[in-house]
N, C-alpha and C positions, 0 to 999 in steps of 0.2 A: 504493500499500501504506500502511496505518495503521501509526505508529509501536506502538500502542495492542495490533494485533495479535503484531507480534514481540516485543515483549516478554513477552507472554503466553505465544507460543510458546517462547520461551527463557528463561523464568525459574527454570528450573532448572539451568541450564548452567553448566559451573564456567568461570572464562575461561582459565587453562593448559591445558587441554585443547585436543588436538591435532585438528583436523579436517580434509578436502579437502577445500578449496575451488574451485569451479566455477561460474565465471560467462559465458555464451553471449550473444553479442550477436550483431546484424545481421552486425556486419563480423569479429568474432573469439570465438573461446573461452582464456579465461583461467583455466589451473589453478593451485593451490599448495598446499602442505601449509602450513598457520598455527594460532597457536591460536583457541581460539573467538572469545576476543576481539579478536583482528586482523581477522576474518572479519565477526563482528558489527558492529564498528567502523566499515567498509563499508558495511555495509547502511544501518545509520541515519544515517550520513553523506548518503546520497543521499536516504533517506526527507525526513530534515530540509532538505535542498536543495532537495528539489520540493515541499515543502508552502508552507501559505498565512502560515506566518509572518513580518514584515512583516521582521525581522530576519534573515532566514535568505533572504530574495528576489534580494540579491545575487550569491547562488549557483544560482541558477536555469540558467545556462548551461552552469557546471562540469558539474551533474550530468545536464545534458541530454546529456552527451558525459562519462561516468561512466568513469574510470579507478579498478578496483576495485583496492586495495592499492596505488595511489599511493605512491613514494618522496618524502620531504621537497622535494626539489630538482623533482621532477616536478611534486607541489601547486605549488610556488609560482610555477613558471613557468608554470601553467596559471591560477592565479587573478591574476596580472599580467598576461599576454595575455588574458583576459577583459575585466579593469578598464579595461584600455586601450580595447579594443575599445569596450566599450562609451561612453567616453567620446568616441571619435575619431565611434562611430555618432552620438550626441548634439549632436556638432558643438561638445563641451564644451571648445574649447583654452586658454581660460585655466587652467583645473584637470586639464590632461592629465599635468604633470609635479610635478602637488602630490598625494601619496600621504594625505593626512590623512582622508580622507572611506573610504579602505580602513582604515584604522587604526582608525576608528568605529566599520565595520563588524562590525571581528574583535573589540573592545570589546564592544557589545554581543553579538555571536556569544557569546562567555564568560559574560554574564549569561544566557542561554537557557538555555545546557548548566548553569550552577548548577542553574538553578530544576528543568529535564528531571531532573537526577540527584536530587534531592531525590523525585522523585515515584518514578524508579525504584526508590529504595532500599526506598519503601512497597510495590511492587510483586513486586519479584523475592526467591525465595527462596534464590538463590545469588547470585555475583558478574559474569557475563558480559557483561549488559548492561550494569550500572552503569560496569564497567571500559572496553567499550568505548566509551562517551559519554567517560570520560577519557581516553581513547586520542585520539577525536574534540580535545576539549578541548586536550591537549596539540598536537596539529597547528597549530589555530587560532593559540593561543598563538604557535609556533612561527613562524609565515607573519607574522602580525600585528606581533612582535617583531623580526624580522631580515627585513623587507622592505627597508629603502634598503642594508643591509650586502651581503645574498643578492643584490641587483638587480646591482651592479658583477659577481658571480660571474658572473651570467647572460649578462652584456652581453660577457661574453670570448666566452661560446658565440658569439655573432652578428659576432664580429670574423672578415673574411677576409681 
């Protein structure tokens, strides 16, 4: 799906309006009543992560197993898991403990988000699409800024 199609479809939506979201995949159905911006944020995130942008390519494995409306901790676990699996598969043992590349990926993602937000402001009559992207950017900033701190919390989940 193309981001431009989604933006055109929802350009007149107000971010705080409530919507009954239902996402059906091969393995599950997720239903939730949420704000329009929250639902749209999940869709825009999936589209961006599945796209051809070199700065979002690192998110493709996460997009393949998309979790709509993921919480911050769910998102962080998925991001870290994919980061380490990627390094393991590439046998990049030297940098497996270094999260600097992941930090840089999220800095680049913020730049992409800023420029897409500027384009959305020109294309949209209401704020749902723009606020959906802002929400995605806040998730990206949260993940990018708190990786080391939250990693310690996540480690506790795996201690037996």
